[in-house]
Backbone as CSV, one residue per row, in Angstrom:
resi,resn,N_x,N_y,N_z,CA_x,CA_y,CA_z,C_x,C_y,C_z
1,MET,253.119,113.378,-70.288,253.816,112.191,-69.596,254.206,112.459,-68.233
2,LEU,253.891,111.719,-67.374,254.259,111.772,-65.965,255.554,111.100,-65.548
3,SER,256.178,111.832,-64.797,257.575,111.272,-64.399,257.379,110.125,-63.283
4,LEU,258.451,109.270,-62.976,258.347,108.314,-62.131,258.148,108.994,-60.627
5,ALA,258.798,110.252,-60.384,258.502,110.765,-59.105,257.128,111.261,-58.954
6,ASP,256.438,111.730,-59.935,255.086,112.176,-59.886,254.185,110.777,-59.596
7,LEU,254.453,109.738,-60.132,253.732,108.593,-59.911,253.927,107.993,-58.448
8,LEU,254.984,108.228,-58.035,255.373,107.708,-56.584,255.041,108.525,-55.511
9,LYS,254.787,109.816,-55.734,254.554,110.772,-54.649,253.470,110.494,-53.822
10,ASN,252.268,109.829,-54.357,251.187,109.637,-53.723,251.112,108.184,-52.971
11,HIS,252.023,107.416,-53.308,252.319,106.059,-52.734,253.425,105.941,-51.846
12,PRO,253.358,105.336,-50.652,254.524,105.091,-49.733,255.548,104.188,-50.507
13,VAL,256.599,104.325,-50.049,257.801,103.555,-50.773,257.758,102.229,-49.897
14,PRO,257.531,101.015,-50.707,257.559,99.874,-49.942,258.757,99.446,-49.297
15,GLY,258.753,98.885,-48.027,259.760,98.529,-47.494,260.441,99.564,-46.452
16,ILE,260.004,100.799,-46.481,260.600,101.698,-45.433,260.094,101.434,-43.969
17,LYS,258.879,101.231,-43.891,258.353,100.849,-42.514,258.835,99.616,-41.804
18,GLU,259.004,98.440,-42.884,259.570,97.186,-42.424,260.976,97.505,-42.125
19,ALA,261.673,98.092,-42.831,263.229,98.523,-42.368,263.262,99.010,-41.073
20,ALA,262.544,100.139,-40.818,262.542,100.933,-39.535,262.179,99.959,-38.284
21,ILE,261.086,99.042,-38.535,260.784,98.106,-37.578,261.938,97.111,-37.372
22,ARG,262.430,96.662,-38.199,263.708,95.686,-38.152,265.052,96.391,-37.541
23,GLU,265.054,97.697,-37.679,266.047,98.586,-36.863,265.818,98.510,-35.536
24,ASP,264.580,98.874,-35.192,264.017,98.756,-33.724,264.199,97.485,-33.107
25,CYS,263.959,96.430,-33.786,264.109,95.112,-33.279,265.574,94.813,-33.073
26,VAL,266.621,95.124,-33.989,267.870,94.997,-33.636,268.404,95.815,-32.575
27,ASP,268.142,97.061,-32.488,268.514,97.838,-31.314,268.089,97.305,-29.912
28,ILE,266.758,96.901,-29.961,266.317,96.138,-28.690,267.115,95.018,-28.364
29,LEU,267.299,93.990,-29.324,267.951,92.804,-28.985,269.498,93.138,-28.645
30,THR,270.127,94.026,-29.306,271.589,94.487,-28.909,271.684,94.904,-27.522
31,LYS,270.744,95.750,-27.271,270.663,96.169,-25.785,270.412,95.258,-24.757
32,ALA,269.449,94.320,-24.953,269.034,93.445,-23.986,270.018,92.216,-23.970
33,LEU,270.572,91.576,-25.029,271.408,90.618,-25.036,272.770,90.954,-24.959
34,GLY,273.354,92.039,-25.311,274.611,92.535,-25.275,275.405,91.859,-26.575
35,VAL,274.808,91.403,-27.554,275.371,91.135,-28.677,274.891,91.720,-30.019
36,SER,275.690,92.050,-30.654,275.409,92.882,-31.870,274.685,91.880,-33.120
37,ILE,273.733,92.165,-33.664,273.198,91.317,-34.480,272.827,91.997,-35.759
38,SER,272.905,91.558,-36.958,272.629,92.335,-38.222,271.211,92.331,-38.485
39,VAL,270.796,93.424,-39.171,269.417,93.625,-39.570,268.967,92.487,-40.555
40,ARG,270.070,91.976,-41.287,269.696,91.066,-42.263,269.504,89.627,-41.637
41,LYS,269.789,89.454,-40.272,269.527,88.228,-39.743,268.284,88.102,-38.910
42,ILE,267.380,89.238,-39.089,265.988,89.059,-38.269,264.993,89.262,-39.345
43,LYS,263.804,88.749,-38.784,262.497,89.068,-39.659,261.470,89.236,-38.569
44,TYR,260.688,90.277,-38.829,259.534,90.745,-37.874,258.381,90.551,-38.616
45,GLU,257.292,89.875,-38.170,256.030,90.075,-39.019,254.875,89.502,-37.947
46,SER,253.909,90.568,-37.800,252.737,90.284,-36.925,253.066,89.639,-35.608
47,GLY,254.067,90.177,-34.872,254.428,89.864,-33.557,255.367,88.616,-33.631
48,VAL,255.686,88.029,-34.603,256.576,86.884,-34.562,258.015,87.433,-35.136
49,LEU,258.893,87.174,-34.287,260.398,87.577,-34.569,261.108,86.259,-34.858
50,THR,261.789,86.302,-35.933,262.231,85.276,-36.620,263.725,85.529,-36.580
51,LEU,264.799,84.975,-35.814,266.193,85.059,-35.845,266.920,83.967,-36.436
52,SER,267.810,84.386,-37.507,268.836,83.616,-38.089,270.156,83.824,-37.570
53,VAL,270.198,83.532,-36.331,271.384,83.677,-35.470,272.097,82.437,-34.992
54,PRO,273.108,82.348,-34.422,273.566,81.140,-33.859,272.676,80.510,-32.726
55,PRO,272.622,79.385,-32.276,271.817,78.846,-31.360,271.960,79.476,-29.839
56,VAL,273.282,79.900,-29.674,273.384,80.413,-28.351,272.826,81.675,-27.962
57,VAL,272.858,82.600,-29.111,272.161,83.903,-29.076,270.542,83.445,-29.143
58,LYS,270.089,82.755,-29.867,268.632,82.450,-30.131,268.246,81.907,-28.654
59,SER,269.066,81.099,-27.973,268.584,80.562,-26.529,268.554,81.773,-25.592
60,ALA,269.572,82.646,-25.761,269.634,83.790,-24.812,268.299,84.758,-24.961
61,ALA,267.844,84.826,-26.178,266.634,85.666,-26.638,265.512,84.794,-26.003
62,LEU,265.404,83.568,-26.094,264.148,82.702,-25.483,264.148,82.992,-23.917
63,LEU,265.196,82.924,-23.288,265.446,83.032,-21.836,264.993,84.382,-21.401
64,LYS,265.125,85.398,-22.171,264.755,86.860,-21.830,263.704,87.212,-22.521
65,GLN,262.788,86.304,-23.085,261.501,86.572,-23.965,260.619,87.524,-23.084
66,ALA,260.452,87.494,-21.869,259.506,88.342,-21.330,259.912,89.801,-21.084
67,GLU,261.351,89.895,-20.776,261.963,91.177,-21.051,261.832,91.904,-22.205
68,LEU,262.252,91.037,-23.187,262.009,91.427,-24.603,260.786,92.059,-25.083
69,ALA,259.758,91.240,-24.481,258.289,91.519,-24.816,257.991,93.085,-24.218
70,THR,258.489,93.381,-23.051,258.225,94.596,-22.420,259.047,95.842,-23.288
71,LEU,260.263,95.453,-23.529,260.993,96.352,-24.454,260.328,96.824,-25.732
72,PHE,259.767,95.778,-26.355,259.091,95.763,-27.597,257.571,96.673,-27.502
73,LEU,257.087,96.425,-26.263,255.826,97.356,-26.080,256.322,98.658,-25.876
74,GLU,257.467,98.878,-25.354,257.947,100.266,-25.083,258.050,101.005,-26.500
75,ARG,258.409,100.371,-27.540,258.679,100.913,-28.799,257.371,100.754,-29.662
76,GLY,256.198,100.199,-29.208,255.059,100.097,-29.975,255.035,98.938,-30.816
77,LEU,255.826,97.788,-30.518,255.783,96.670,-31.323,255.148,95.548,-30.209
78,ALA,254.516,94.561,-30.766,254.074,93.250,-30.061,255.064,92.073,-30.425
79,LEU,255.424,91.547,-29.395,256.196,90.285,-29.465,255.438,89.142,-28.793
80,LYS,254.918,88.305,-29.780,254.197,87.076,-29.493,255.091,85.770,-29.430
81,GLU,255.965,85.703,-30.417,256.828,84.508,-30.394,258.024,84.802,-30.960
82,ILE,259.029,84.059,-30.532,260.551,84.116,-31.156,260.809,82.751,-31.775
83,ARG,261.160,82.725,-32.921,261.565,81.661,-33.761,262.854,81.658,-34.076
């Protein structure tokens, strides 16, 4: 009988990569906008950043979209759209 650890050792843990990407996104947004944002308030998928934040913060992110795109590229992430 195999243990759960033996079964999972050859498979990556789901969600670890996504969590790391979201942490990078939060770090970039916090530095660029000067506002602390919770990891739970953002979603990043295929270059689309979805923000569940107050409209003032979202407007600031949209105004600095070009700057954010270069900061994302420095971390190896693409930023195509902010929603």
